C-alpha positions, -999 to +999 in steps of 0.1 A: +097+004-144+110+033-123+108+072-131+127+100-118+116+116-084+141+141-077+176+153-094+199+178-077+235+189-085+256+206-060+291+221-060+318+212-037+303+236-012+275+216-011+256+245-028+228+239-053+237+242-093+208+257-111+195+231-140+174+236-169+147+209-180+152+202-216+130+176-219+113+147-197+147+127-199+173+155-205+186+184-179+214+207-184+236+229-160+265+253-163+296+234-149+310+254-120+349+257-113+349+228-093+338+194-091+301+187-087+278+159-071+247+148-090+222+127-069+191+110-087+162+094-068+137+071-085+103+058-076+087+028-091+058+035-117+027+021-104+001+013-130-034+020-115-048-008-137-033-031-117-047-048-084-028-035-053-021-064-031-043-051-001-078-067+005-095-036+016-085-013-013-112-016-041-099-005-076-133+020-077-121+037-041-114+073-044-081+069-026-071+040-048-043+061-070-033+076-035-026+041-021-008+030-052+015+061-050+020+060-010+030+022-016+056+029-040+068+059-016+070+029+010+048+047+031+028+018+035+039-018+037+075-028+019+067-022-018+039-042-034+046-076-016+022-071+014-011-087+016-038-083+035-059-051+048-043-019+048-071-003+074-079+026+051-106+034+073-090+036+106-087+068+118-049+081+111-030+092+143-008+118+150+023+094+151+013+080+113+009+115+098+043+127+110+059+096+099+043+101+063+058+136+063+094+127+075+096+099+049+083+122+021+108+148+034+137+122+030+135+107+064+162+135+079+179+130+112+168+155+139+191+183+148+193+169+184+186+131+183+190+129+221+163+155+229+132+135+233+110+153+258+080+134+255+073+105+278+051+087+255+072+084+226+096+054+234+135+059+232+139+022+220+160+012+192+132-004+175+113+029+179+140+051+163+123+061+132+090+069+149+109+089+174+130+107+148+096+114+131+081+130+159+115+150+169+119+164+134+083+176+131+086+195+165+120+208+155+107+222+120+076+235+136+051+211+117+036+203+152+041+203+188+035+182+218-002+182+235+017+193+265+052+200+276+060+163+280+035+144+258+029+139+221-003+120+221+009+097+193-022+077+193-046+104+191-065+107+156-060+137+136-086+161+128-094+179+093-080+212+107-048+196+123-041+177+092-044+207+067-023+227+093+003+198+092+008+203+055+006+240+056+034+241+079+057+219+060+049+239+029+066+269+047+032+285+058+028+304+023+008+338+023-026+334+016-052+358+004-093+356+008-115+331+029-128+297+023-165+308+024-171+281+049-191+291+078-173+268+103-137+283+092-139+320+106-112+342+098-083+346+121-088+310+133-059+290+142-065+268+112-080+293+088-049+301+066-042+262+063-077+255+050-077+284+025-044+271+012-056+234+012-085+243-007-068+267-033-041+239-039-066+213-042-056+190-013-091+189+001-121+209+000-152+211+021-177+184+032-204+207+018-206+240-001-209+258+032-186+237+058-153+224+063-159+204+092-126+210+108-131+187+138-140+156+119-115+129+123-095+117+092-090+082+081-058+070+068-073+068+033-082+105+034-046+113+046-030+095+020-053+112-004-042+147+010-004+136+006-009+124-029-026+156-039+003+178-023+035+156-032+025+139-064 
């Protein structure tokens, strides 16, 4: 009921050993002159034909497969045993999207766990994951605060902000050309991210000539963006 998500081999110094994929179930590598560590991560296989346990996720919804995938990644709920609404039409907040990205990146510990400059992000133990996600996002350049001391975790992310977060996490790869959208002028702060997102198939315009960068994103939309980028 599970499939391989990530496989890594490292030598005694922690350096990655190059692998060759022989088939879907077989990988090979040349043994270095030291011991190696092999780590495998697995994810539960989701059958999209099966009903999800969320009251507001219809089987014919455009985000159905994305929600199924997100559930297995434990981005939403705890496995498949959560019943009730998922609030897919609710606006996705800055806090939620950075937590999604943090979890998809392996939930890393921030380099400086004590450096929380934001007064609107609680330092309480119960809020540790949320705080770490924000600190990680700022440290890695995925996003920054809305001021020197605020993160505005409950603000809803726009389409421009969402694709920019994903673009930065991808390492801001070089892009060429333009989107062709009248509301994405060349040189704009989110222009490269929009070009990249469209070319990667993560999202597209809201019409043939518009991207609608200031439109707020719902949770269903954000999970769909993530599904298209990470699955």
